[in-house]
C-alpha positions as CSV (number, residue, x, y, z in Angstrom):
1,X,-0.3,-0.2,0.1
2,X,1.4,3.6,-0.8
3,X,2.0,6.2,1.7
4,X,-1.4,7.8,0.8
5,X,-3.4,4.7,1.1
6,X,-2.0,4.4,4.4
7,X,-2.4,7.9,5.3
8,X,-6.0,7.6,3.9
9,X,-6.6,4.4,6.3
10,X,-5.1,5.6,9.3
11,X,-7.5,8.7,8.8
12,X,-10.8,6.8,8.2
13,X,-10.2,4.1,11.4
14,X,-9.4,7.6,13.9
15,X,-12.5,9.0,12.3
16,X,-14.5,6.0,12.6
17,X,-13.1,5.5,16.3
18,X,-13.1,8.7,17.2
19,X,-16.8,9.0,15.8
20,X,-17.8,5.8,17.6
21,X,-16.7,7.2,21.2
22,X,-18.9,10.6,20.3
23,X,-21.9,8.6,19.8
24,X,-21.8,6.6,23.3
25,X,-21.0,10.1,25.0
26,X,-24.5,11.5,23.4
27,X,-26.5,9.0,24.6
28,X,-25.5,8.4,28.2
29,X,-25.8,12.5,28.6
30,X,-29.2,12.7,26.6
31,X,-30.8,9.8,26.6
32,X,-33.6,10.6,29.0
33,X,-34.4,13.7,27.6
34,X,-34.7,11.9,24.0
35,X,-37.5,9.6,25.7
36,X,-39.1,12.2,26.7
37,X,-39.2,14.0,23.0
38,X,-40.3,10.8,21.2
39,X,-43.0,10.2,23.9
40,X,-44.2,14.3,23.2
41,X,-43.9,13.8,19.6
42,X,-46.0,10.8,19.3
43,X,-48.8,11.5,22.3
44,X,-49.1,14.9,22.5
45,X,-52.4,15.0,24.1
46,X,-50.8,12.7,27.2
47,X,-47.6,14.0,26.8
48,X,-48.2,17.9,27.1
49,X,-45.5,19.3,28.6
50,X,-41.5,18.3,29.4
51,X,-41.9,18.2,33.3
52,X,-45.4,16.7,33.3
53,X,-43.8,13.8,30.8
54,X,-40.8,13.1,32.7
55,X,-42.7,12.9,35.8
56,X,-44.9,10.7,35.0
57,X,-42.7,8.7,33.0
58,X,-40.6,8.1,36.1
59,X,-43.9,7.2,37.7
60,X,-45.1,5.0,35.7
61,X,-42.3,3.5,34.2
62,X,-39.5,4.4,36.7
63,X,-36.1,5.7,35.5
64,X,-34.3,2.9,34.1
65,X,-36.7,1.2,32.0
66,X,-38.4,4.5,31.5
67,X,-36.9,7.1,30.8
68,X,-33.7,4.8,29.8
69,X,-35.9,2.7,27.7
70,X,-34.3,1.9,24.3
71,X,-30.8,2.9,25.5
72,X,-29.3,-0.5,23.8
73,X,-30.3,0.4,20.5
74,X,-29.9,3.6,20.8
75,X,-26.5,3.0,21.8
76,X,-26.0,0.9,18.4
77,X,-27.7,3.4,16.6
78,X,-25.3,6.6,18.2
79,X,-21.9,4.1,17.7
80,X,-23.7,3.5,13.9
81,X,-24.5,6.5,13.0
82,X,-21.8,8.7,14.6
83,X,-18.8,6.7,13.3
84,X,-20.1,6.1,10.0
85,X,-21.2,9.9,9.7
86,X,-17.9,10.9,10.9
87,X,-15.7,8.7,8.6
88,X,-17.9,9.6,5.7
89,X,-17.9,13.5,6.5
90,X,-13.6,12.6,6.7
91,X,-14.1,11.5,3.1
92,X,-16.6,14.0,2.1
93,X,-14.3,16.4,2.9
94,X,-11.2,15.0,0.8
95,X,-13.6,14.4,-2.2
96,X,-14.1,18.0,-1.8
97,X,-10.1,19.3,-1.1
98,X,-9.5,17.3,-4.5
99,X,-12.0,19.1,-6.6
100,X,-10.8,22.2,-5.1
101,X,-7.5,21.5,-5.2
102,X,-7.2,23.1,-1.6
103,X,-5.9,21.7,1.8
104,X,-7.7,20.0,4.1
105,X,-7.4,23.4,6.6
106,X,-8.6,25.6,4.0
107,X,-12.3,24.5,3.6
108,X,-15.0,26.9,3.9
109,X,-17.6,26.5,6.3
110,X,-19.8,26.2,3.4
111,X,-17.8,23.4,2.6
112,X,-17.7,21.4,5.4
113,X,-21.4,22.1,5.7
114,X,-21.9,20.7,2.1
115,X,-19.9,17.4,3.8
116,X,-22.1,17.1,6.2
117,X,-25.0,16.6,3.8
118,X,-23.3,14.4,2.0
119,X,-22.0,12.1,4.7
120,X,-25.7,12.1,6.0
121,X,-27.3,10.0,3.5
122,X,-24.6,7.0,3.9
123,X,-25.4,7.5,7.7
124,X,-29.1,7.1,7.3
125,X,-28.8,3.8,5.7
126,X,-27.3,2.8,9.4
127,X,-29.4,4.6,11.9
128,X,-33.0,4.2,9.8
129,X,-33.7,0.5,11.6
130,X,-32.0,1.2,15.1
131,X,-33.9,4.5,15.2
132,X,-36.9,2.6,14.7
133,X,-36.5,0.0,17.1
134,X,-35.5,2.9,20.1
135,X,-38.4,5.0,19.2
136,X,-41.0,2.1,19.6
137,X,-39.2,1.0,22.9
138,X,-39.4,4.5,23.9
139,X,-43.2,5.0,23.8
140,X,-44.3,1.4,24.5
141,X,-46.5,2.4,27.7
142,X,-47.9,5.0,25.7
143,X,-48.7,2.3,22.5
144,X,-50.7,0.0,25.3
145,X,-48.4,-2.7,24.0
146,X,-49.2,-6.1,25.9
147,X,-46.3,-7.5,28.1
148,X,-44.5,-4.3,27.3
149,X,-42.3,-4.4,30.4
150,X,-41.0,-7.6,29.0
151,X,-40.4,-6.2,25.0
152,X,-36.9,-5.9,24.4
153,X,-35.2,-4.9,20.9
154,X,-34.8,-8.3,19.7
155,X,-38.4,-9.3,20.1
156,X,-39.1,-6.2,18.0
157,X,-36.9,-6.8,15.8
158,X,-38.0,-10.4,15.4
159,X,-42.0,-9.2,15.4
160,X,-41.5,-6.5,12.4
161,X,-39.1,-9.0,10.7
162,X,-42.1,-11.6,10.7
163,X,-45.1,-9.5,10.4
164,X,-43.2,-6.9,7.8
165,X,-39.8,-8.4,6.8
166,X,-37.1,-6.5,5.7
167,X,-38.9,-3.3,5.2
168,X,-40.5,-3.5,7.6
169,X,-37.3,-2.5,9.9
170,X,-36.9,0.7,7.0
171,X,-40.3,2.3,7.6
172,X,-39.5,6.1,7.7
173,X,-36.5,6.2,6.1
174,X,-37.6,8.7,3.6
175,X,-38.0,11.3,6.2
176,X,-34.9,10.3,8.0
177,X,-33.0,11.0,4.7
178,X,-35.4,14.4,4.3
179,X,-34.7,15.3,8.2
180,X,-30.4,14.2,8.3
181,X,-29.5,15.7,4.9
182,X,-31.0,19.4,5.6
183,X,-30.2,18.5,9.2
184,X,-26.1,18.0,9.0
185,X,-25.5,20.5,6.5
186,X,-26.5,23.0,9.7
187,X,-25.1,20.8,12.1
188,X,-21.4,20.5,10.8
189,X,-21.8,24.3,9.0
190,X,-22.6,25.5,12.6
191,X,-20.4,23.3,14.2
192,X,-17.3,25.2,11.7
193,X,-18.6,28.2,11.5
194,X,-19.0,29.0,15.4
195,X,-15.0,27.2,15.9
196,X,-14.2,30.0,13.1
197,X,-15.6,32.9,14.9
198,X,-14.4,31.7,18.3
199,X,-10.8,31.2,16.9
200,X,-8.4,34.0,18.1
201,X,-5.7,35.3,15.7
202,X,-2.6,33.0,15.7
203,X,-5.1,30.2,16.5
204,X,-6.4,27.2,14.4
205,X,-9.4,26.0,15.2
206,X,-8.0,22.8,16.5
207,X,-6.4,24.9,19.2
208,X,-9.5,27.0,20.9
209,X,-9.9,24.9,23.8
210,X,-12.7,22.6,25.8
211,X,-15.3,25.3,26.5
212,X,-15.3,26.9,22.9
213,X,-15.8,23.4,21.5
214,X,-18.6,22.5,23.5
215,X,-20.1,26.0,22.4
216,X,-19.7,25.2,18.8
217,X,-20.8,21.9,19.4
218,X,-23.9,22.5,21.2
219,X,-24.6,25.5,18.4
220,X,-23.8,23.3,15.7
221,X,-27.3,20.7,17.5
222,X,-29.3,23.5,18.3
223,X,-29.2,24.2,14.5
224,X,-29.7,20.6,13.8
225,X,-33.0,20.4,15.4
226,X,-34.4,24.1,14.8
227,X,-33.8,23.4,11.1
228,X,-35.5,19.4,11.1
229,X,-37.9,19.2,14.0
230,X,-41.4,19.1,12.0
231,X,-39.6,16.5,9.7
232,X,-38.6,14.6,12.8
233,X,-41.8,14.6,14.3
234,X,-43.6,13.1,11.7
235,X,-40.9,10.5,11.0
236,X,-41.6,9.6,14.9
237,X,-45.4,8.8,14.3
238,X,-44.8,7.3,10.9
239,X,-42.1,4.9,12.6
240,X,-44.0,4.1,16.4
241,X,-47.3,4.3,14.8
242,X,-47.3,2.4,11.6
243,X,-48.4,5.3,10.1
244,X,-48.7,4.6,6.2
245,X,-48.6,8.5,5.6
246,X,-46.4,10.1,3.4
247,X,-44.1,12.7,5.2
248,X,-45.6,15.5,3.4
249,X,-49.2,14.1,3.6
250,X,-48.7,13.4,7.6
251,X,-47.2,16.9,8.0
252,X,-50.0,18.7,6.1
253,X,-53.0,16.4,8.2
254,X,-51.1,17.4,11.6
255,X,-50.8,21.0,10.9
256,X,-54.5,21.1,9.8
257,X,-55.8,19.0,12.7
258,X,-53.5,20.1,15.6
259,X,-52.3,23.4,14.0
260,X,-48.7,23.9,13.1
261,X,-47.5,24.1,17.2
262,X,-48.2,20.5,16.7
263,X,-45.3,20.1,14.8
264,X,-42.9,21.7,17.2
265,X,-44.4,19.7,20.4
266,X,-41.1,18.1,22.0
267,X,-38.7,21.1,21.3
268,X,-37.6,22.2,24.3
269,X,-36.8,18.8,25.9
270,X,-34.9,18.3,22.5
271,X,-33.1,21.4,22.6
272,X,-32.3,21.5,26.3
273,X,-30.8,17.7,25.5
274,X,-28.9,18.4,22.4
275,X,-26.8,21.2,23.7
276,X,-25.1,19.3,26.2
277,X,-25.7,15.8,24.1
278,X,-24.0,17.3,20.9
279,X,-21.0,19.4,22.8
280,X,-20.3,15.9,24.8
281,X,-20.1,14.7,21.3
282,X,-18.0,17.0,19.6
283,X,-15.2,17.1,22.3
284,X,-14.9,13.2,22.7
285,X,-14.3,13.3,18.8
286,X,-12.4,16.3,18.3
287,X,-10.0,15.0,21.9
288,X,-10.3,11.1,21.1
289,X,-9.3,12.1,17.5
290,X,-6.2,14.2,19.1
291,X,-5.1,11.3,21.0
292,X,-5.5,8.7,18.4
293,X,-3.2,11.2,15.6
294,X,-0.3,11.2,19.0
295,X,-0.4,7.4,19.2
296,X,0.1,6.7,15.4
297,X,2.1,9.0,15.5
298,X,4.5,7.5,18.1
299,X,4.8,4.5,16.3
């Protein structure tokens, strides 16, 4: 293998590993509020506010089986999503770099945003099935599933495969892509743009430190959800309720029947969750990436 090929392989492995570690950090920081978000999106009439939903979940289901429901598929989902996402992101950055004949460090905020959007398409293939299972587990109590306390990830997967086949695991795939591609444009664009703004004279973006990296991560996460939240509401309903409507038809129906505000029901816990969770994601990603490059350089 050539020196260039070895470097590309090393970069890919580092992006894959760092993204995986970032995905684990996201779940443990943000899972309880993600559960609240899904419950509020799919059953808005019985989960009117963030605090009411959280208190009711703890009272009826407990912390572990309630707020941390779906943690295993969430870990699988986030590790799969972020490892593939950041691996693809690095590859897409290199593609844009070659197209523009630029060095990696000179990519603009817009170019990084485009790389993130391109990378998200590949990540969607991995996350749709695991996110489907996660959302169903989080809303088991509201769906009044028989023997809900005994249903686990494998039971759900087995049931879906028996009833609907492999395509059943990809229910909500189009809404997932419709959320991911514009969402990650703003996610990576917001993150890289904020890092650029927070860079002092004589510094590079990689030298801004822990707190500024966390701030940039929080901004990226907030932009992702505020730009795509109505699509996520429709996606959750399609996946949890086995809704047969198309994405656009369901969004129009929700707007007419429940009002436009229903498309933003659950946004508060989402933003409360995403700022620390995304901050943890990027801090874990950036610092583990630095550590891994240091380990490779010492060998």
